[in-house]
C-alpha positions as CSV (number, residue, x, y, z in Angstrom):
1,P,98.9,152.4,74.2
2,Y,97.1,155.9,73.4
3,R,100.8,157.6,73.4
4,I,102.2,155.1,71.1
5,F,99.2,155.6,68.8
6,S,99.1,159.2,68.9
7,H,103.0,159.4,68.2
8,F,102.9,157.2,65.4
9,M,99.9,159.3,64.0
10,K,102.3,162.2,64.0
11,L,105.1,160.5,62.4
12,I,102.4,159.4,59.6
13,Y,101.2,163.3,59.4
14,H,104.9,164.6,59.3
15,Y,105.8,161.8,56.5
16,L,102.8,162.7,54.5
17,F,103.3,166.5,55.0
18,Y,106.9,166.3,54.0
19,S,106.4,163.8,51.1
20,S,103.6,166.1,49.7
21,L,106.2,169.3,50.1
22,M,108.9,167.7,48.5
23,S,106.7,166.2,45.8
24,G,105.6,169.8,45.0
25,I,109.3,171.3,45.2
26,S,110.5,168.1,42.9
27,Y,107.5,168.7,40.7
28,I,108.4,172.3,40.0
29,A,112.2,171.6,39.7
30,N,111.9,168.5,37.7
31,N,109.8,169.7,35.0
32,G,112.1,171.7,33.3
33,Y,113.6,175.3,33.6
34,V,110.5,176.9,31.9
35,T,108.0,175.4,34.4
36,F,110.3,176.0,37.4
37,R,110.7,179.9,36.1
38,N,107.0,180.2,35.5
39,E,106.3,178.8,39.3
40,M,109.1,180.7,41.2
41,C,109.4,184.0,39.5
42,D,107.0,185.6,42.0
43,I,109.4,184.7,45.0
44,V,111.6,187.7,44.1
45,E,109.9,190.9,42.5
46,D,110.4,190.7,38.7
47,G,112.3,187.6,39.6
48,S,112.4,185.4,36.3
49,W,116.2,185.9,36.3
50,I,116.8,184.9,39.9
51,A,114.7,182.0,39.3
52,G,116.7,181.4,36.2
53,A,119.9,181.3,38.2
54,L,118.5,179.1,41.2
55,F,117.3,176.5,38.6
56,N,121.1,175.8,38.2
57,L,121.4,174.9,41.9
58,K,118.9,171.7,42.0
59,P,118.4,169.5,43.7
60,F,116.4,171.0,46.4
61,L,116.4,168.5,49.2
62,S,113.8,170.8,51.3
63,I,111.9,174.2,51.5
64,E,115.0,175.4,53.6
65,D,117.6,174.0,51.0
66,L,115.7,175.9,48.1
67,F,115.5,179.0,50.5
68,T,119.4,178.9,51.3
69,K,120.2,178.6,47.7
70,L,118.0,181.3,47.0
71,C,119.7,183.6,49.5
72,D,123.2,182.4,48.0
73,V,122.1,183.6,44.7
74,L,121.0,187.0,46.0
75,N,124.1,187.5,48.4
76,Q,126.5,186.5,45.4
77,L,125.2,189.0,43.2
78,P,127.5,192.2,42.7
79,T,126.1,195.2,44.4
80,I,125.0,196.9,41.3
81,S,122.9,193.7,40.4
82,Q,121.6,193.8,44.1
83,I,120.6,197.5,43.9
84,G,119.0,196.4,40.6
85,V,116.7,193.7,42.6
86,I,116.0,196.2,45.2
87,R,114.6,198.7,42.6
88,C,112.1,196.1,41.5
89,Y,110.3,196.4,44.7
90,P,107.7,199.1,45.5
91,Q,107.6,201.9,47.9
92,L,105.5,201.3,51.0
93,I,102.2,202.9,51.0
94,S,103.0,203.4,47.1
95,A,100.7,205.9,45.5
96,C,101.0,203.7,42.2
97,K,98.8,200.8,43.0
98,S,99.3,199.5,39.6
99,A,103.1,199.0,40.3
100,L,102.5,196.4,42.8
101,S,102.7,193.0,42.1
102,K,99.8,190.5,43.2
103,E,102.2,189.3,46.1
104,S,103.1,193.1,47.0
105,H,99.7,194.2,46.9
106,D,98.4,191.3,49.2
107,E,101.1,192.0,51.9
108,H,100.8,195.6,51.8
109,E,97.0,195.4,52.1
110,I,97.2,193.3,54.9
111,R,99.7,195.4,56.8
112,F,98.4,198.9,56.0
113,K,94.6,198.6,56.2
114,G,93.4,200.9,58.4
115,I,96.5,202.8,59.0
116,S,96.1,206.3,60.0
117,N,96.3,209.5,58.1
118,S,99.3,210.7,60.3
119,N,101.2,207.2,60.0
120,T,100.6,207.5,56.0
121,M,102.0,211.0,55.9
122,D,104.9,210.0,58.2
123,M,105.8,207.0,55.8
124,K,105.4,209.0,52.6
125,E,107.7,211.7,54.0
126,L,110.0,209.2,55.2
127,N,109.8,207.5,51.9
128,E,110.7,210.3,50.2
129,K,113.8,211.1,52.0
130,Y,115.1,207.5,52.0
131,V,114.7,207.3,48.1
132,E,116.3,210.8,47.4
133,K,119.2,209.8,49.8
134,F,119.6,206.1,48.5
135,Q,118.1,206.1,44.8
136,F,116.4,202.8,45.7
137,P,113.1,202.2,47.9
138,F,113.2,201.2,51.7
139,I,112.5,197.4,52.0
140,C,111.1,195.8,54.8
141,C,109.2,192.2,55.4
142,V,105.8,193.9,56.3
143,K,104.5,190.5,57.4
144,E,106.9,190.8,60.3
145,Y,106.5,194.2,61.4
146,S,103.6,196.4,63.0
147,T,103.0,199.9,61.0
148,E,104.7,201.6,64.0
149,N,107.9,199.3,63.9
150,I,108.2,200.0,60.5
151,L,108.1,203.6,61.0
152,E,110.7,203.2,63.7
153,L,112.9,201.0,61.4
154,M,112.6,203.6,58.5
155,Q,113.9,206.1,60.9
156,D,116.7,204.4,62.1
157,R,117.8,202.8,58.6
158,I,117.8,206.5,56.8
159,V,121.1,207.2,58.7
160,N,123.1,204.4,57.1
161,S,125.5,204.2,54.5
162,N,124.5,203.1,50.9
163,Q,126.3,199.9,51.6
164,E,124.7,199.2,54.9
165,E,121.2,199.8,53.3
166,V,121.9,197.4,50.0
167,Y,122.7,194.7,52.8
168,N,119.6,195.6,54.9
169,N,117.4,195.7,51.7
170,I,118.5,192.1,50.5
171,Q,118.2,190.7,54.0
172,Q,114.5,192.2,54.0
173,I,114.1,190.6,50.6
174,Q,115.1,187.4,51.6
175,R,112.6,187.6,54.4
176,I,109.9,188.4,52.2
177,A,111.0,185.5,49.8
178,W,110.8,182.9,52.8
179,H,107.2,184.1,53.5
180,R,106.4,183.8,49.8
181,L,107.9,180.2,49.7
182,L,105.8,179.1,52.3
183,Q,102.5,180.5,50.9
184,K,103.4,178.9,47.6
185,F,103.8,175.4,49.1
186,K,101.0,176.4,51.7
187,I,103.2,175.8,54.8
188,K,101.7,177.9,57.9
């Protein structure tokens, strides 16, 4: 009897959780373009135009469906527009804190709090080399990497072609967007 009750309670929890989640997504999607754009424009940096394109792909059946459609929008952009999206993101360890969106500030604050001076200098140097070579910032989802891993990733990616780095950065932007969606809809 306890196992049945426990299983039943789990089903109720999942039903209520997904009902609540879907009502949040439905509310945003069904309250018109302006509400959707205002709620979703921070998922991608300076992303109100991305949110505008995404709005045309509703309905969203789940958060995964919303994310998949966001990825489709980013992947279908011409390369020049993808580079424009990439350039909206700040450099890691940005000297200009005011250039960071609230979301980027929070993400960077958590990852780089207490970073050593040596790692800071290495990252700034690699950033400069990267931007000089590619003319856009190095992007990585800092929630998924340690500081040391980020430095290794920067060293590995700086030898890539421009086309490879556009692809890598768009992939990382998608990872960042996933975490921001989870945060927006309060999913851990």
